N, C-alpha and C positions, 0 to 999 in steps of 0.2 A: 676293028681292033688295031691298036698301034702299040706294040711292045718293043722297046729298044733292045737291040742285041747286047747292050751293056747291062741290062737288068737281069735279075735272077727270078724266074717264076717256076716254082715246082710243077712238074707235070700233073700232079693230082689236084692242083688248085683249080677252083671253078671260077672262071672269068667270064663276065657277061659280054654283051655286044657293045661296040664303040667305046671300049675302055682304053685309056692311054696309060702306059707305064713308062715313066721316064728313066734315063740312065741311072744305074747304081741303086735303084729300088730293089727290095727283096720281098718276095711273097712266098710264104711257106706252103706246105701241102694241104693242111686242113684249114683252108681259107676260102671264102666266097666273096666275090666282088660283083656288085650289080651293074646294070647297063649304064653307060655314059659317064662312069666315074673316072676321075683323073688322079693318078698316083704319082706324086712328084719325086724328084731325084732324092735318093738316100732315105726315102720313107721305108719303114719295115712293118710288114703285116705278118705277125707270127701265128702259130697254130691256134685256132679258135677265133680268129678274126672273121666277123661277118659284116661286110660293108654294103650299104644300100646303093640305090641308083643315084646317079647325078651328084655324087659327093666329090669333094676336093680334099685331097690329103697332101699337105705341103711338106717340103723337105725336112728331114730329121724327125718326123713323127714316128713313134713306135706304138703300135696297137696290138694288144693281146699278149704282151709279155706276161710271164707267170707272176702271181701276186707277191708283193713284198710282205708276206705274212708267214711267220714261222709255223703256223698250224696247217698251212697248205700241204697236202699229201699227194699232189699229182693228179687230183681228180679232173675229169674232162669237163671243162667249162669254156665259156665264150666271152668275147668282148664285141658288142654289137653297136653299129652306127647306122642310124636311120637315113632315109632318102633325103637328098638335098642338103646334107649337113657339111659344113666346112671345118676341117681340122687344120689349124695353122702350124707354123714351124715349131718343131721340138715338143709337141704335145705328147704326153705319155698316158695311155689308157691300159691299165692292167686288167687281165681277165678275172672272172669270178672265182669264188671258193665254194665249198659245200653249202654255205649259208644260202646264197641266192642262185648259185650256179652260173651267174653271168654278171657282167658289168654292161650297162646299156645306156646309149645316148639316143635320144629321139630324132625325129625328122626336123629339118630346117633349123638346126642349131648352129651356133658359131662358137667354137672354142678357139680363143686367141692363143698367141705364142706362149709356150712354156707352161701351159695348164697341165696339171697332173690329176687324173682320176684314179683313185685306188680301187682295189677289188670290191665288187658287189655294190658299187654306186649305180643308182638308177636316175637318169636325167630325162625329163619329159621333152615335149616338142617346143620348138621356138624359143629355146633357152639361149641366153648370151652369157658366156663366161669369159671375162676379160683376162688380160695378160697376167701370167704368174699366179693364178689362183690355184690353191691346193686343196683337194678334197680327200680326207681320210676315208677309211673303209666304211661301207654300209650307209653312205649318205644318200638321201632321196631329195631330188629337186623337181618340183612340179612345173607344169607348162608355163611359159612366158616369164619365168623369173630372170632377173639380171643380176649378176655378181660383178662388181667393178674390180679393178686390178688389185692384186696382192691380198685378196681375201683368203683366209685360212679357215677351214671348216672341220670341226671335230668329228670323230667317228659317230655313227648312228644318228646324226642330226637330220631333221626333216625341214626343208625350206618350201614354203607354200607358193601356190600359183600367183603370178602377177606381182610378186614381191621384188623389192629393189634393195640391194645391200651395198652400202657405200664402200669405197676403196679402203684397203688395209684393215678391214674389220676382222675381228676374231669371233667366230660363231661357235658358241658353246651351248646354246639353247635353241630349241626349235623356233623358227620364224614363221608366223602365221601368214595366210594369203593376203594380198592387196596392200601390204604395208611397205613403208620405207624404214630401213634399219641403219643405225649409225652409232657412233660414240663407243666409249670403252668404260664399263662393260656394254655390250651391244644392247641398244634400247630402241623403243618405238619413237620415231620422229615425225610420224604422220602417215597419211594414206598416199599411195602411189597414184595421185590424181592424173599426172601427165601421161603415164603409161596406160592407165585405164581408158582415158579419152582417146588415145591413139588406137586402142583396140575396140572402140565402138561402145563403151559403157556410157549410159546416159547420165545426165546430172542427177536424176532421181536415184539411180542405182548407187552412184558415188556418195550421195548424201546418206543413204541407208548404211553404207559401209562406214562412213565417218561417224554416224551416230552409235554404231555398235562398238567401234574402237574407242570412242570417247568414254563409254561406260566401262570398257575393260581396262584401258591403259591410263586414263586421265582421272576419272572420278573414284576409282577403286584400287586399293593396293592388294586386295584379296581376289584372286582370279576366280575361285569357286563362287564367291558372292556375286562377282560381276557377271558371270555366266547366268546365274539365276535371275539377276535383274534384266539381262537381255531377253531371256526366255519369257519373262513375265511382262516386260514393259515395252518391247519393241516388236513390230509386226513380223510375221513369217515372210521369208524371201529366200530365193536360192543362195544369195550371198550370206545371209544369216546362217543357213544350214551348213554351208561350207566352212565358215569360220568356227562355229561351235563344234562341228565334227572334228576339225583339226585340233582344237584345244583338248577335247575329250580323249583324243588319241595321242596325246603328248604326255605320257606318264612322268617323264623326267622334267617337265615344265617347259614354258615358253620364255622368250626374252623378256626383259623387264620393261616396265611402263615408262611414260614420259618423265624425265627428270630435268631439273633446272641446271 
């Protein structure tokens, strides 16, 4: 363990083995830090922070400050960061409220500089969130999603696995898995073929996904009718199941289809 004498570490904080805490970092009492994690200068881990192993927390990051929510009543909640995740400069992650009791980022994620995660956001594993992305409260992002810089996500939105959202997009509706999303208002612009191939999806799997979204976003303007057509006309597959379950669990709707 290497803790600078110029850092502040509360005696009640639980610090793992081989942790480095650089000068002027502050670690509050109700904090846990896993083995091998690096805490950079001027980073602040406030009460409720739970940091995994082998993470990197860069200068100016603030993790587990109380929510920016007027309904917050001081309940005991956490802000959790999984193993191997990198939190870059000036990222802010607020802790949860009574709704989910935590804000959580999964393992092996990258949150680039100036990202803000509001209370009760849940981010999966292997997610990349680029510079200056802002998530409002209660947002869910599934595994392997990528959000480019300056994306803004409205509260209670769900972003599906392996999706890709173009820079400066405004996300007001749920984004299903495997897609690329862009334009204003946010629209389907294709399947995230490059990302899927990088993650080992076969051409056959990608073709099945393209066939499903062709029915949902290109041939039909009515999502309910499109879902019926997919169920009746396209073969069962794990990809089909994931897509249809996502749509059924999006009562406020999904983003719009392909437009010229």
